[in-house]
N, C-alpha and C positions, 0 to 999 in steps of 0.2 A: 697792560690789560691782557696781551697777547699770551705772556707768561704764565698769568694766573688762570687763564682759560686752559692753557695748555695742561697744567696741573689738574684741572677739573677733568679734562678728556682722559687723562691717564687715569686717575680713581675710577672713572666709569668703566675703562678698559680692564682695568684689574679685576673689578667686581664681576664683570661678564665671563671672565676665566672660570669663575667658581659658578655663579648663577647662570647656568645654560638655558639659551632660548628665550630669556624674558629681558631683552635689551630696553624694550619700552617700560618694563617695570623699573628697571635701574636708573633709566634717564629720569623718570619721574621722581623717583625718591631724591636723587641728587638735586633735582630741580627745587623740591621742597626743602632740603637741608640748605641750599643757596639762598632762599627764601626767608630762612630763619625759622622755619614751622615744623610742627610735629605732624607725625603720621600715624594713621590709624591701619591696621593691616587686618581685614576680617578673611578668613579662609579656614578651610579645613586643615588639621594637622598634618606635619610632614611634607609641606611644599617647599619650604625654604625661607619662611618668614625671620625665623631666628637667625639664619645664618646670612640673610641680607643685611641684617642690622651689624652683625659681629664684623662682616667684611668691611663696611663702609667706616667702623670704627677704627680698626687696623689699617685701611688704606688712608685715612685722613689723620692719623695719628693722634686721635682723640683718646682722652682718658673715658673709659666707659664702665658702666655696671650694670647687672642685670638682676631683676625681682621676678621671681616666679609667684605670680599672685595666686593665693589660695585663701579660703576664708578666715584663716587665722592670723594672716598678714596685718599688722596693726598700722595705723597713720604714723606712729612714732618711727616705724622702722624705715620710712621714706624721709621724713621730715628731721628726725634726730631727737634727741631728749637729753636731759640734765641727770647726773647721778651725783650722790654725795660721795665726797672723798673724806674718810676719817682722818688721813694723815693731814690735811690742809683745813679741814673744817669747813669746807666751800662746796658748791655744787659745779661740776665741769660739764660742759655741752659735749656731747657725743654727735658728730655728724651722721645724718643718715643718707640712704641710698642716692637721694637726688643731687649730692655733692659730686658731680662728675659733669662730662662734656656731652655724652650720650647715654642715656637712660632706657635700657630695654625692659619694657613693661610687659611681661610674658604673661599671656592668658588674663588681661586686665578685667574682664568681665566676670571672672571667677571669685574674686573678693567682694568684700561688701560696700554698700554705698559709702559708708563712712570713709573708709580707706581710700576708695576712688575719689572722693571729694578733697582728700588731702594733697592732691595733685594740682589743684585748680589755681592755687595763688602761683607756684612755681612755673605752669606751663603758660600762663599769660604774662606774669611780671619777671620771672627769672630771679625770684627772691623767695625766702622761706622766712616765716614769723613764728616763732616758738617762745612761748612764755614771755610775750611782749618784746621780744627782740627779733629785729629783721636782720636777715643776713643774705647779702646779694652773692649769687652763683657766679662763678668765672666764666666769660663767655668762651665759645658758643655753648648753649644748653639746647639740647635738641631731645625729644622723646620719641621713641619707636615702640608703640603699643601694638600688641597682637591679640585678637580676641577670638573665641570660639564663635561659629555661628549661632545666631541667637535662637533659643529654643532647645540648645543643647543641655545636658542635665549637668546641673550645677552651676548655671550661669546667672548673672545678675546684671539687667540691662543698664548701659551708661546713662546717666542723666543728661538732659538736652544741652545744660550748661558745660558739661565737661566735653560732650562731643563737639561744640562749637568752637573748642579750643585746639582741635586737632584742624590744622591748616587743610590737609586733604585726606580722603580716605580711598584705598583700592585693595584689590585682591590679586593674588598672584597666579593661581589656578595651577592645574596639572601641566607639567612639560608635555611637549609633543612627543611623538613615538620615538623618532631618531635620538632627540637629545636625551630622552629617557633610556634609550639603549646604551648611549654613552655612559650616562651615569652608573648603570648597571655595571657597565666593564671598569670603570674607574674607581667606583666606591666612595665612601664619605671621607671628609677629611676634618677630624676632630681639632678642637681649640685653634679655629681658623684667625680668630684675633689676634692671638699671640704669635702665630707663626707668619702671618702675610705681614710683608715688608711694607712700611709706609710710603706713599708716592709724594705726601705733602705733609705740612704740620699744622698745627691748630693756629698759628699766627697768619700763615698763608691762607687759610681757610677763611679766616674773618676778612682779609683783604680780599677774597673773592666775593664774599657776601656784601661787601661794601659796594664793589665795583657794579654788581648785580644792582643793587639800590638805586644807583645812579642811572640807570636806564633810562631814556626820555619816553615820557607817555603825552601824546597830544590830546587835547581837551576832547575831540571826537571819540577816541578811546575810551577816555573816563565815562563819557555818556554812554556808550555802548556796554560797558560794564555794568553801570547802575541800571541800564534798561533790561539787560539779562536778569539781574536781581529783581527787579520789579515784577517782570514777567512771572517769576517763581513764587510771588506773592499773591499773583491774581489768576494764576492757572485753575481750572475748574476742579483738576482732580488733586491739588495741594492744600492740605490744611495748613501747613506752616512753612513758610518760604525761608530762603536763604536770609541771614541776619546781616546787620550791617558790619560785624567782624567778618563775614564772609566776603563783604564788599571789598574789604581791606587785604583780605587774603587772596582774592582773586586778581588784584592790582599787582602784589607782590611776587606771586606764582607767574603772571605773565612777563613782569620785568626777568625774573629768573630765567624763564623759559628763553626769552630772545636773548639774553646774554649767553647762555649756554650754546646758543646756536650762533654766535658770533655777530649778532647784532646791536646797535647802540640805541635802537628805538623799539617799541612795542607794536606790532601789528594786529590786526583783527584776528589771525589765525593763532596767534600766541594765546589769546583772550578765548578763543571757541575751544581751542585744545585744552585748556586748563578748566574751564568750567565744570565739566562732569566731576572731575577730582574734588572741586571745591564744594560743589553743591549737593553731592548724592547723600553724604551723612547729616546735611543741616535740613534737608526737605522732609516733611512729614506728609505722607499720603492720606487722603480722607476716606470715608467709608466709602463713596461711590467709586473709588480707584480700585478698592479691596474687593467690591461686588463684581467689579467689570474686569477684574484680572490684569489690571494696568499696572505696568511695573514702572521704577522710578528712572531706569535707563530710557524708556520710551518717552516718559514726560521731558526729561532733559534734551533729549532729541528734537523734540517737537519745538521747545523753546528756543533752541538754538536756529531752528529753520524758520521759526515766525519772525524773530528780532532780526532787522535788517543790519547786515554789516555796514560800517563807515567805508567810504571810499579810501583805496589805499593810498599812502603818501609817506614821505620820508619822514616827517616831522609832525 
């Protein structure tokens, strides 16, 4: 177990050499990957969202593909399609972009809802059904999607069903002053995923995921998780709370966070630390919140303060 965790820490260390001053973001992204989840990055252009995904793909030795989402991207570009071959007189299936280990879906909210929906099955079940034939993807399969801030020109909002298939959402934000000075001095690094040396490989990464899944969760922690989720559904400022899929996501993220910290059991702090990332894109504020200027971050903080944490314990 220690050896696999050492690999995970080595991945994190390597990514941090290129993504300056964003150690918390890098750790959270790795936690989501260990939990087998998809990541939604919403931020302004140019802060390193794409670079983050490519660095992880290169560091973990994963096969990756990138799709730049535009209004003319078709569902078949993602899932694949059949073409007729005159020489054989038969149709031949051509794989789409999702047949990889890590899919970078760049500016996913610039394409049409029909194309966005083409990812629903593969994001949840890691399989693709085209023309009645189901094809299972090679594990792991992870999606890192970037989206422009809502309201930007040419954006299409993601449907709730698709938002719910992202395990976490987060933003990177601007670098601090000193790190941006260093970035200006060093310049950019093109083709990072090709240049960076892998510090682990696909099979070892799967072992990491399996170890993280084995982390112990005591009954009080399960109850604490459900109490947090229930509180999101009963809050006066929330129209739509965290879904049952979000409950499962919180369990998996807490396990991965505990494993990455070197613990064999989940603590209340692991759960509380992951709740904002799991909840923010799943909750929908109501009219009262919008009229009073209440933000999601404030509502989530209030829920964490109101729900009592279980007493600490080893198991």
